[in-house]
N, CA, C and O atoms as CSV, one atom per row, in Angstrom:
chain,resi,resn,atom,element,x,y,z
A,1,MET,N,N,38.459,-10.210,41.803
A,1,MET,CA,C,38.645,-8.929,42.439
A,1,MET,C,C,37.604,-7.957,41.886
A,1,MET,O,O,37.411,-7.878,40.672
A,2,SER,N,N,36.952,-7.241,42.745
A,2,SER,CA,C,35.907,-6.317,42.297
A,2,SER,C,C,36.407,-4.876,42.354
A,2,SER,O,O,37.336,-4.535,43.086
A,3,LEU,N,N,35.760,-4.066,41.565
A,3,LEU,CA,C,36.108,-2.652,41.528
A,3,LEU,C,C,35.606,-1.949,42.783
A,3,LEU,O,O,34.578,-2.338,43.338
A,4,PRO,N,N,36.301,-0.943,43.226
A,4,PRO,CA,C,35.775,-0.176,44.353
A,4,PRO,C,C,34.505,0.550,43.934
A,4,PRO,O,O,34.309,0.831,42.751
A,5,LYS,N,N,33.647,0.852,44.893
A,5,LYS,CA,C,32.369,1.480,44.584
A,5,LYS,C,C,32.527,2.780,43.814
A,5,LYS,O,O,31.766,3.042,42.882
A,6,ARG,N,N,33.481,3.581,44.181
A,6,ARG,CA,C,33.629,4.852,43.490
A,6,ARG,C,C,34.166,4.675,42.068
A,6,ARG,O,O,34.067,5.606,41.268
A,7,GLY,N,N,34.719,3.539,41.733
A,7,GLY,CA,C,35.224,3.276,40.397
A,7,GLY,C,C,34.151,2.794,39.438
A,7,GLY,O,O,34.409,2.660,38.242
A,8,ARG,N,N,32.980,2.539,39.928
A,8,ARG,CA,C,31.908,2.018,39.085
A,8,ARG,C,C,31.137,3.104,38.352
A,8,ARG,O,O,30.475,2.826,37.352
A,9,LYS,N,N,31.212,4.291,38.820
A,9,LYS,CA,C,30.449,5.367,38.194
A,9,LYS,C,C,31.231,5.936,37.023
A,9,LYS,O,O,32.413,6.261,37.136
A,10,ILE,N,N,30.553,6.046,35.917
A,10,ILE,CA,C,31.173,6.624,34.729
A,10,ILE,C,C,30.676,8.055,34.610
A,10,ILE,O,O,29.472,8.303,34.543
A,11,GLN,N,N,31.595,8.977,34.583
A,11,GLN,CA,C,31.215,10.376,34.500
A,11,GLN,C,C,31.542,10.923,33.128
A,11,GLN,O,O,32.499,10.504,32.477
A,12,SER,N,N,30.736,11.853,32.713
A,12,SER,CA,C,30.938,12.499,31.432
A,12,SER,C,C,32.214,13.325,31.455
A,12,SER,O,O,32.487,14.036,32.422
A,13,VAL,N,N,32.985,13.228,30.394
A,13,VAL,CA,C,34.219,13.997,30.299
A,13,VAL,C,C,33.906,15.476,30.131
A,13,VAL,O,O,34.559,16.330,30.731
A,14,SER,N,N,32.905,15.772,29.312
A,14,SER,CA,C,32.604,17.170,29.011
A,14,SER,C,C,31.607,17.779,29.985
A,14,SER,O,O,31.273,18.957,29.857
A,15,GLY,N,N,31.136,17.033,30.928
A,15,GLY,CA,C,30.152,17.563,31.865
A,15,GLY,C,C,28.756,17.507,31.272
A,15,GLY,O,O,28.492,16.750,30.337
A,16,ASN,N,N,27.883,18.304,31.819
A,16,ASN,CA,C,26.495,18.317,31.381
A,16,ASN,C,C,26.295,19.427,30.359
A,16,ASN,O,O,25.683,20.452,30.659
A,17,SER,N,N,26.803,19.224,29.167
A,17,SER,CA,C,26.678,20.265,28.150
A,17,SER,C,C,25.442,20.016,27.305
A,17,SER,O,O,25.154,18.884,26.916
A,18,ARG,N,N,24.725,21.081,27.030
A,18,ARG,CA,C,23.532,21.004,26.202
A,18,ARG,C,C,23.638,22.048,25.110
A,18,ARG,O,O,24.333,23.052,25.268
A,19,PRO,N,N,22.946,21.811,23.996
A,19,PRO,CA,C,22.971,22.820,22.935
A,19,PRO,C,C,22.415,24.145,23.436
A,19,PRO,O,O,21.588,24.189,24.346
A,20,TYR,N,N,22.883,25.210,22.827
A,20,TYR,CA,C,22.398,26.538,23.190
A,20,TYR,C,C,20.888,26.589,23.023
A,20,TYR,O,O,20.365,26.177,21.988
A,21,GLY,N,N,20.199,27.079,24.011
A,21,GLY,CA,C,18.749,27.210,23.943
A,21,GLY,C,C,18.004,26.038,24.558
A,21,GLY,O,O,16.793,26.126,24.760
A,22,ALA,N,N,18.690,24.946,24.860
A,22,ALA,CA,C,18.019,23.806,25.478
A,22,ALA,C,C,17.722,24.136,26.934
A,22,ALA,O,O,18.524,24.777,27.613
A,23,THR,N,N,16.580,23.698,27.398
A,23,THR,CA,C,16.181,23.972,28.772
A,23,THR,C,C,15.883,22.665,29.479
A,23,THR,O,O,15.789,21.610,28.852
A,24,ASP,N,N,15.736,22.749,30.800
A,24,ASP,CA,C,15.302,21.572,31.535
A,24,ASP,C,C,13.881,21.262,31.104
A,24,ASP,O,O,12.996,22.113,31.186
A,25,LEU,N,N,13.673,20.064,30.655
A,25,LEU,CA,C,12.401,19.682,30.072
A,25,LEU,C,C,11.686,18.722,31.000
A,25,LEU,O,O,12.214,17.664,31.339
A,26,GLY,N,N,10.494,19.089,31.404
A,26,GLY,CA,C,9.688,18.201,32.218
A,26,GLY,C,C,8.874,17.272,31.340
A,26,GLY,O,O,8.609,17.577,30.177
A,27,SER,N,N,8.481,16.144,31.895
A,27,SER,CA,C,7.727,15.178,31.101
A,27,SER,C,C,6.362,15.727,30.700
A,27,SER,O,O,5.843,15.375,29.641
A,28,ALA,N,N,5.776,16.583,31.531
A,28,ALA,CA,C,4.473,17.164,31.185
A,28,ALA,C,C,4.604,18.098,29.983
A,28,ALA,O,O,3.757,18.094,29.091
A,29,GLU,N,N,5.666,18.892,29.967
A,29,GLU,CA,C,5.882,19.799,28.836
A,29,GLU,C,C,6.147,19.005,27.557
A,29,GLU,O,O,5.630,19.341,26.491
A,30,PHE,N,N,6.947,17.959,27.670
A,30,PHE,CA,C,7.230,17.101,26.518
A,30,PHE,C,C,5.936,16.497,25.979
A,30,PHE,O,O,5.680,16.542,24.776
A,31,ALA,N,N,5.130,15.936,26.863
A,31,ALA,CA,C,3.870,15.309,26.448
A,31,ALA,C,C,2.944,16.330,25.797
A,31,ALA,O,O,2.284,16.023,24.805
A,32,ARG,N,N,2.891,17.532,26.344
A,32,ARG,CA,C,2.029,18.586,25.801
A,32,ARG,C,C,2.484,18.997,24.398
A,32,ARG,O,O,1.658,19.170,23.502
A,33,GLU,N,N,3.781,19.153,24.210
A,33,GLU,CA,C,4.312,19.540,22.894
A,33,GLU,C,C,4.055,18.457,21.846
A,33,GLU,O,O,3.676,18.758,20.714
A,34,ILE,N,N,4.261,17.204,22.227
A,34,ILE,CA,C,4.033,16.099,21.293
A,34,ILE,C,C,2.546,15.994,20.964
A,34,ILE,O,O,2.180,15.773,19.810
A,35,ALA,N,N,1.694,16.151,21.966
A,35,ALA,CA,C,0.248,16.097,21.729
A,35,ALA,C,C,-0.182,17.193,20.758
A,35,ALA,O,O,-0.978,16.954,19.850
A,36,GLU,N,N,0.343,18.379,20.957
A,36,GLU,CA,C,0.015,19.495,20.060
A,36,GLU,C,C,0.466,19.189,18.629
A,36,GLU,O,O,-0.262,19.451,17.672
A,37,ALA,N,N,1.655,18.642,18.496
A,37,ALA,CA,C,2.172,18.291,17.171
A,37,ALA,C,C,1.322,17.198,16.522
A,37,ALA,O,O,1.037,17.258,15.326
A,38,LEU,N,N,0.922,16.212,17.302
A,38,LEU,CA,C,0.077,15.136,16.768
A,38,LEU,C,C,-1.259,15.690,16.285
A,38,LEU,O,O,-1.749,15.309,15.222
A,39,HIS,N,N,-1.842,16.584,17.067
A,39,HIS,CA,C,-3.120,17.179,16.667
A,39,HIS,C,C,-2.975,18.005,15.393
A,39,HIS,O,O,-3.857,17.977,14.534
A,40,LYS,N,N,-1.873,18.738,15.262
A,40,LYS,CA,C,-1.648,19.537,14.054
A,40,LYS,C,C,-1.500,18.651,12.822
A,40,LYS,O,O,-2.042,18.951,11.758
A,41,ASP,N,N,-0.765,17.565,12.978
A,41,ASP,CA,C,-0.455,16.719,11.828
A,41,ASP,C,C,-1.562,15.724,11.492
A,41,ASP,O,O,-1.822,15.462,10.317
A,42,PHE,N,N,-2.210,15.172,12.506
A,42,PHE,CA,C,-3.158,14.090,12.265
A,42,PHE,C,C,-4.604,14.448,12.596
A,42,PHE,O,O,-5.523,13.758,12.155
A,43,GLY,N,N,-4.819,15.509,13.360
A,43,GLY,CA,C,-6.170,15.847,13.796
A,43,GLY,C,C,-6.455,15.215,15.147
A,43,GLY,O,O,-5.582,14.587,15.746
A,44,GLY,N,N,-7.669,15.385,15.616
A,44,GLY,CA,C,-8.005,14.882,16.939
A,44,GLY,C,C,-9.072,13.810,16.935
A,44,GLY,O,O,-9.694,13.549,17.965
A,45,THR,N,N,-9.291,13.189,15.799
A,45,THR,CA,C,-10.361,12.197,15.690
A,45,THR,C,C,-9.874,10.803,16.075
A,45,THR,O,O,-8.678,10.564,16.242
A,46,HIS,N,N,-10.825,9.904,16.207
A,46,HIS,CA,C,-10.469,8.513,16.492
A,46,HIS,C,C,-9.703,7.914,15.310
A,46,HIS,O,O,-8.825,7.071,15.490
A,47,ALA,N,N,-10.048,8.360,14.105
A,47,ALA,CA,C,-9.324,7.886,12.920
A,47,ALA,C,C,-7.854,8.304,12.982
A,47,ALA,O,O,-6.977,7.564,12.536
A,48,ALA,N,N,-7.590,9.480,13.531
A,48,ALA,CA,C,-6.205,9.943,13.677
A,48,ALA,C,C,-5.444,9.036,14.636
A,48,ALA,O,O,-4.288,8.688,14.392
A,49,ILE,N,N,-6.091,8.664,15.712
A,49,ILE,CA,C,-5.461,7.758,16.678
A,49,ILE,C,C,-5.161,6.419,16.015
A,49,ILE,O,O,-4.075,5.865,16.186
A,50,LYS,N,N,-6.117,5.908,15.264
A,50,LYS,CA,C,-5.917,4.635,14.560
A,50,LYS,C,C,-4.759,4.730,13.566
A,50,LYS,O,O,-3.978,3.790,13.412
A,51,ARG,N,N,-4.662,5.870,12.902
A,51,ARG,CA,C,-3.582,6.059,11.927
A,51,ARG,C,C,-2.221,6.038,12.621
A,51,ARG,O,O,-1.280,5.419,12.126
A,52,VAL,N,N,-2.116,6.711,13.760
A,52,VAL,CA,C,-0.853,6.735,14.506
A,52,VAL,C,C,-0.537,5.347,15.062
A,52,VAL,O,O,0.626,4.946,15.097
A,53,VAL,N,N,-1.552,4.621,15.491
A,53,VAL,CA,C,-1.345,3.240,15.942
A,53,VAL,C,C,-0.740,2.417,14.809
A,53,VAL,O,O,0.201,1.652,15.021
A,54,ALA,N,N,-1.285,2.579,13.604
A,54,ALA,CA,C,-0.776,1.830,12.454
A,54,ALA,C,C,0.653,2.245,12.094
A,54,ALA,O,O,1.470,1.404,11.720
A,55,LEU,N,N,0.948,3.532,12.206
A,55,LEU,CA,C,2.287,4.020,11.858
A,55,LEU,C,C,3.355,3.585,12.857
A,55,LEU,O,O,4.495,3.311,12.481
A,56,THR,N,N,2.979,3.524,14.128
A,56,THR,CA,C,3.970,3.254,15.176
A,56,THR,C,C,3.911,1.836,15.718
A,56,THR,O,O,4.833,1.389,16.400
A,57,ASN,N,N,2.838,1.133,15.419
A,57,ASN,CA,C,2.625,-0.211,15.962
A,57,ASN,C,C,2.566,-0.175,17.491
A,57,ASN,O,O,2.955,-1.131,18.162
A,58,ALA,N,N,2.076,0.936,18.022
A,58,ALA,CA,C,1.952,1.099,19.471
A,58,ALA,C,C,0.551,0.687,19.915
A,58,ALA,O,O,-0.360,0.560,19.098
A,59,ASN,N,N,0.397,0.483,21.195
A,59,ASN,CA,C,-0.886,0.158,21.779
A,59,ASN,C,C,-1.829,1.353,21.640
A,59,ASN,O,O,-1.410,2.498,21.809
A,60,GLU,N,N,-3.088,1.091,21.335
A,60,GLU,CA,C,-4.049,2.177,21.132
A,60,GLU,C,C,-4.204,3.041,22.385
A,60,GLU,O,O,-4.333,4.261,22.278
A,61,ARG,N,N,-4.193,2.436,23.547
A,61,ARG,CA,C,-4.313,3.200,24.797
A,61,ARG,C,C,-3.123,4.154,24.943
A,61,ARG,O,O,-3.290,5.298,25.366
A,62,ALA,N,N,-1.939,3.684,24.596
A,62,ALA,CA,C,-0.748,4.541,24.679
A,62,ALA,C,C,-0.881,5.731,23.734
A,62,ALA,O,O,-0.557,6.861,24.101
A,63,VAL,N,N,-1.353,5.478,22.527
A,63,VAL,CA,C,-1.501,6.555,21.546
A,63,VAL,C,C,-2.553,7.560,22.012
A,63,VAL,O,O,-2.374,8.765,21.841
A,64,LYS,N,N,-3.640,7.078,22.596
A,64,LYS,CA,C,-4.647,7.992,23.151
A,64,LYS,C,C,-4.021,8.871,24.232
A,64,LYS,O,O,-4.318,10.063,24.320
A,65,ASN,N,N,-3.161,8.284,25.046
A,65,ASN,CA,C,-2.471,9.062,26.080
A,65,ASN,C,C,-1.544,10.106,25.467
A,65,ASN,O,O,-1.406,11.200,26.014
A,66,TRP,N,N,-0.910,9.789,24.343
A,66,TRP,CA,C,-0.065,10.772,23.657
A,66,TRP,C,C,-0.904,11.940,23.180
A,66,TRP,O,O,-0.523,13.099,23.345
A,67,PHE,N,N,-2.056,11.628,22.582
A,67,PHE,CA,C,-2.928,12.676,22.052
A,67,PHE,C,C,-3.507,13.548,23.165
A,67,PHE,O,O,-3.750,14.737,22.959
A,68,SER,N,N,-3.728,12.968,24.332
A,68,SER,CA,C,-4.297,13.742,25.440
A,68,SER,C,C,-3.221,14.327,26.351
A,68,SER,O,O,-3.544,14.925,27.378
A,69,ALA,N,N,-1.962,14.164,25.996
A,69,ALA,CA,C,-0.815,14.714,26.731
A,69,ALA,C,C,-0.683,14.143,28.144
A,69,ALA,O,O,-0.118,14.790,29.026
A,70,LYS,N,N,-1.200,12.940,28.357
A,70,LYS,CA,C,-0.998,12.291,29.655
A,70,LYS,C,C,0.436,11.805,29.783
A,70,LYS,O,O,1.019,11.837,30.867
A,71,ASN,N,N,0.993,11.359,28.679
A,71,ASN,CA,C,2.415,11.028,28.606
A,71,ASN,C,C,2.834,11.081,27.143
A,71,ASN,O,O,1.998,11.228,26.252
A,72,GLY,N,N,4.114,10.961,26.911
A,72,GLY,CA,C,4.620,11.063,25.548
A,72,GLY,C,C,5.256,9.766,25.092
A,72,GLY,O,O,5.560,8.893,25.905
A,73,PRO,N,N,5.454,9.643,23.801
A,73,PRO,CA,C,6.084,8.434,23.269
A,73,PRO,C,C,7.567,8.383,23.629
A,73,PRO,O,O,8.206,9.414,23.841
A,74,THR,N,N,8.088,7.191,23.691
A,74,THR,CA,C,9.506,7.021,23.975
A,74,THR,C,C,10.128,6.098,22.936
A,74,THR,O,O,9.431,5.367,22.232
A,75,GLY,N,N,11.410,6.146,22.858
A,75,GLY,CA,C,12.187,5.207,22.057
A,75,GLY,C,C,11.715,5.025,20.635
A,75,GLY,O,O,11.596,5.980,19.868
A,76,ARG,N,N,11.451,3.779,20.303
A,76,ARG,CA,C,11.091,3.395,18.938
A,76,ARG,C,C,9.857,4.137,18.440
A,76,ARG,O,O,9.788,4.520,17.272
A,77,HIS,N,N,8.887,4.338,19.322
A,77,HIS,CA,C,7.659,5.013,18.905
A,77,HIS,C,C,7.921,6.482,18.566
A,77,HIS,O,O,7.338,7.021,17.625
A,78,LEU,N,N,8.785,7.113,19.326
A,78,LEU,CA,C,9.127,8.499,19.023
A,78,LEU,C,C,9.857,8.586,17.681
A,78,LEU,O,O,9.608,9.496,16.890
A,79,VAL,N,N,10.744,7.649,17.435
A,79,VAL,CA,C,11.460,7.623,16.152
A,79,VAL,C,C,10.475,7.401,15.007
A,79,VAL,O,O,10.585,8.047,13.965
A,80,ASP,N,N,9.521,6.501,15.187
A,80,ASP,CA,C,8.505,6.268,14.154
A,80,ASP,C,C,7.698,7.535,13.878
A,80,ASP,O,O,7.390,7.843,12.726
A,81,LEU,N,N,7.359,8.262,14.933
A,81,LEU,CA,C,6.601,9.503,14.753
A,81,LEU,C,C,7.425,10.568,14.042
A,81,LEU,O,O,6.920,11.263,13.160
A,82,VAL,N,N,8.682,10.694,14.421
A,82,VAL,CA,C,9.558,11.679,13.779
A,82,VAL,C,C,9.727,11.348,12.302
A,82,VAL,O,O,9.805,12.245,11.462
A,83,ARG,N,N,9.784,10.062,11.991
A,83,ARG,CA,C,9.950,9.623,10.605
A,83,ARG,C,C,8.749,10.011,9.747
A,83,ARG,O,O,8.902,10.298,8.560
A,84,THR,N,N,7.560,10.020,10.336
A,84,THR,CA,C,6.349,10.230,9.543
A,84,THR,C,C,5.676,11.582,9.752
A,84,THR,O,O,4.791,11.951,8.980
A,85,SER,N,N,6.071,12.315,10.763
A,85,SER,CA,C,5.390,13.570,11.082
A,85,SER,C,C,6.374,14.729,11.171
A,85,SER,O,O,7.237,14.761,12.049
A,86,ASP,N,N,6.234,15.671,10.260
A,86,ASP,CA,C,7.082,16.866,10.303
A,86,ASP,C,C,6.824,17.682,11.557
A,86,ASP,O,O,7.751,18.268,12.117
A,87,GLU,N,N,5.584,17.727,12.003
A,87,GLU,CA,C,5.250,18.495,13.208
A,87,GLU,C,C,5.938,17.916,14.444
A,87,GLU,O,O,6.453,18.660,15.278
A,88,VAL,N,N,5.946,16.590,14.558
A,88,VAL,CA,C,6.611,15.954,15.701
A,88,VAL,C,C,8.119,16.181,15.609
A,88,VAL,O,O,8.771,16.456,16.617
A,89,LEU,N,N,8.668,16.066,14.408
A,89,LEU,CA,C,10.098,16.331,14.228
A,89,LEU,C,C,10.440,17.744,14.683
A,89,LEU,O,O,11.409,17.950,15.413
A,90,GLU,N,N,9.648,18.707,14.252
A,90,GLU,CA,C,9.909,20.093,14.641
A,90,GLU,C,C,9.764,20.291,16.144
A,90,GLU,O,O,10.530,21.043,16.745
A,91,ALA,N,N,8.792,19.626,16.755
A,91,ALA,CA,C,8.615,19.739,18.208
A,91,ALA,C,C,9.841,19.191,18.938
A,91,ALA,O,O,10.321,19.800,19.894
A,92,VAL,N,N,10.341,18.053,18.490
A,92,VAL,CA,C,11.522,17.455,19.125
A,92,VAL,C,C,12.738,18.364,18.945
A,92,VAL,O,O,13.508,18.570,19.884
A,93,LEU,N,N,12.908,18.899,17.752
A,93,LEU,CA,C,14.037,19.806,17.515
A,93,LEU,C,C,13.924,21.066,18.372
A,93,LEU,O,O,14.913,21.535,18.933
A,94,ARG,N,N,12.721,21.601,18.467
A,94,ARG,CA,C,12.504,22.805,19.275
A,94,ARG,C,C,12.779,22.519,20.754
A,94,ARG,O,O,13.428,23.315,21.433
A,95,LEU,N,N,12.287,21.386,21.248
A,95,LEU,CA,C,12.489,21.028,22.651
A,95,LEU,C,C,13.954,20.750,22.969
A,95,LEU,O,O,14.397,20.933,24.103
A,96,SER,N,N,14.694,20.312,21.969
A,96,SER,CA,C,16.107,20.008,22.198
A,96,SER,C,C,17.007,21.212,21.943
A,96,SER,O,O,18.232,21.105,22.003
A,97,GLY,N,N,16.394,22.355,21.660
A,97,GLY,CA,C,17.174,23.563,21.453
A,97,GLY,C,C,17.838,23.634,20.097
A,97,GLY,O,O,18.844,24.327,19.941
A,98,ARG,N,N,17.298,22.933,19.108
A,98,ARG,CA,C,17.894,22.895,17.770
A,98,ARG,C,C,16.979,23.542,16.733
A,98,ARG,O,O,16.749,22.980,15.662
A,99,SER,N,N,16.467,24.710,17.054
A,99,SER,CA,C,15.573,25.427,16.138
A,99,SER,C,C,16.253,25.774,14.824
A,99,SER,O,O,15.586,25.951,13.804
A,100,ASP,N,N,17.582,25.873,14.843
A,100,ASP,CA,C,18.311,26.148,13.608
A,100,ASP,C,C,18.087,25.048,12.574
A,100,ASP,O,O,18.070,25.320,11.373
A,101,LEU,N,N,17.915,23.825,13.027
A,101,LEU,CA,C,17.677,22.715,12.105
A,101,LEU,C,C,16.269,22.763,11.518
A,101,LEU,O,O,16.037,22.268,10.415
A,102,ILE,N,N,15.334,23.356,12.248
A,102,ILE,CA,C,13.977,23.516,11.714
A,102,ILE,C,C,14.025,24.436,10.501
A,102,ILE,O,O,13.412,24.155,9.472
A,103,LEU,N,N,14.753,25.525,10.631
A,103,LEU,CA,C,14.893,26.466,9.518
A,103,LEU,C,C,15.566,25.792,8.324
A,103,LEU,O,O,15.139,25.976,7.184
A,104,ALA,N,N,16.603,25.022,8.579
A,104,ALA,CA,C,17.298,24.323,7.494
A,104,ALA,C,C,16.370,23.326,6.806
A,104,ALA,O,O,16.396,23.194,5.583
A,105,LYS,N,N,15.558,22.632,7.580
A,105,LYS,CA,C,14.606,21.672,7.019
A,105,LYS,C,C,13.572,22.378,6.148
A,105,LYS,O,O,13.260,21.925,5.047
A,106,LYS,N,N,13.045,23.490,6.651
A,106,LYS,CA,C,12.045,24.235,5.882
A,106,LYS,C,C,12.642,24.795,4.592
A,106,LYS,O,O,11.977,24.828,3.557
A,107,LEU,N,N,13.877,25.225,4.659
A,107,LEU,CA,C,14.544,25.725,3.460
A,107,LEU,C,C,14.707,24.608,2.430
A,107,LEU,O,O,14.469,24.817,1.240
A,108,GLY,N,N,15.109,23.435,2.883
A,108,GLY,CA,C,15.245,22.287,1.985
A,108,GLY,C,C,13.910,21.875,1.384
A,108,GLY,O,O,13.827,21.565,0.195
A,109,ASP,N,N,12.862,21.871,2.208
A,109,ASP,CA,C,11.524,21.533,1.712
A,109,ASP,C,C,11.058,22.545,0.672
A,109,ASP,O,O,10.474,22.172,-0.345
A,110,SER,N,N,11.318,23.824,0.928
A,110,SER,CA,C,10.921,24.877,-0.013
A,110,SER,C,C,11.660,24.730,-1.336
A,110,SER,O,O,11.085,24.932,-2.406
A,111,LYS,N,N,12.925,24.379,-1.254
A,111,LYS,CA,C,13.721,24.192,-2.468
A,111,LYS,C,C,13.147,23.051,-3.308
A,111,LYS,O,O,13.031,23.174,-4.527
A,112,GLN,N,N,12.793,21.950,-2.663
A,112,GLN,CA,C,12.214,20.812,-3.382
A,112,GLN,C,C,10.885,21.187,-4.033
A,112,GLN,O,O,10.610,20.788,-5.165
A,113,THR,N,N,10.068,21.947,-3.325
A,113,THR,CA,C,8.786,22.388,-3.874
A,113,THR,C,C,9.001,23.295,-5.078
A,113,THR,O,O,8.301,23.175,-6.083
A,114,LEU,N,N,9.957,24.192,-4.976
A,114,LEU,CA,C,10.261,25.092,-6.085
A,114,LEU,C,C,10.745,24.321,-7.308
A,114,LEU,O,O,10.358,24.639,-8.432
A,115,ILE,N,N,11.577,23.324,-7.103
A,115,ILE,CA,C,12.062,22.500,-8.220
A,115,ILE,C,C,10.898,21.786,-8.896
A,115,ILE,O,O,10.837,21.725,-10.124
A,116,LYS,N,N,9.976,21.247,-8.104
A,116,LYS,CA,C,8.806,20.576,-8.674
A,116,LYS,C,C,7.958,21.555,-9.482
A,116,LYS,O,O,7.475,21.221,-10.564
A,117,MET,N,N,7.780,22.758,-8.953
A,117,MET,CA,C,6.986,23.762,-9.661
A,117,MET,C,C,7.650,24.160,-10.977
A,117,MET,O,O,6.975,24.293,-11.998
A,118,LEU,N,N,8.954,24.349,-10.957
A,118,LEU,CA,C,9.671,24.716,-12.181
A,118,LEU,C,C,9.601,23.600,-13.221
A,118,LEU,O,O,9.464,23.869,-14.414
A,119,ASN,N,N,9.694,22.360,-12.774
A,119,ASN,CA,C,9.559,21.227,-13.697
A,119,ASN,C,C,8.165,21.185,-14.306
A,119,ASN,O,O,8.011,20.915,-15.497
A,120,LEU,N,N,7.159,21.449,-13.497
A,120,LEU,CA,C,5.782,21.460,-13.987
A,120,LEU,C,C,5.576,22.578,-15.006
A,120,LEU,O,O,4.928,22.375,-16.033
A,121,ILE,N,N,6.121,23.747,-14.723
A,121,ILE,CA,C,6.025,24.863,-15.675
A,121,ILE,C,C,6.710,24.497,-16.986
A,121,ILE,O,O,6.197,24.793,-18.065
A,122,GLY,N,N,7.861,23.859,-16.889
A,122,GLY,CA,C,8.575,23.425,-18.095
A,122,GLY,C,C,7.767,22.430,-18.906
A,122,GLY,O,O,7.748,22.502,-20.135
A,123,GLU,N,N,7.098,21.500,-18.232
A,123,GLU,CA,C,6.262,20.517,-18.929
A,123,GLU,C,C,5.065,21.185,-19.594
A,123,GLU,O,O,4.686,20.825,-20.708
A,124,LEU,N,N,4.474,22.156,-18.911
A,124,LEU,CA,C,3.304,22.840,-19.467
A,124,LEU,C,C,3.666,23.701,-20.678
A,124,LEU,O,O,2.858,23.868,-21.592
A,125,GLN,N,N,4.872,24.239,-20.677
A,125,GLN,CA,C,5.305,25.057,-21.804
A,125,GLN,C,C,5.671,24.196,-23.006
A,125,GLN,O,O,5.732,24.682,-24.135
A,126,GLY,N,N,5.910,22.939,-22.756
A,126,GLY,CA,C,6.152,21.978,-23.821
A,126,GLY,C,C,7.467,22.053,-24.412
A,126,GLY,O,O,7.780,21.286,-25.323
């Protein structure tokens, strides 16, 4: 016995809810934001492309397309980029309407830097 056609669709219980500040995101805007983040973090040279290829294990042509904003990374490659690039992480958070997490990340990074500086001062004072 098969399910009726209308019984096959699974609908969200909560509807189409998005975090505050999230907007409809087009693929061109996504690609442009990721390309900008890649350029900030890695530069725009061929060596930068090679470095991203090594980090993500993606095809070189695909990475060139990311850098030129022709398209953006998906799935595993996006996760690899977020893991290694603070700029890409911030771009993804900003695009998803989670700018509050960017501030929290920067605060945590600043705290770690301050702890390192205080430890260094302590070592220098002997």
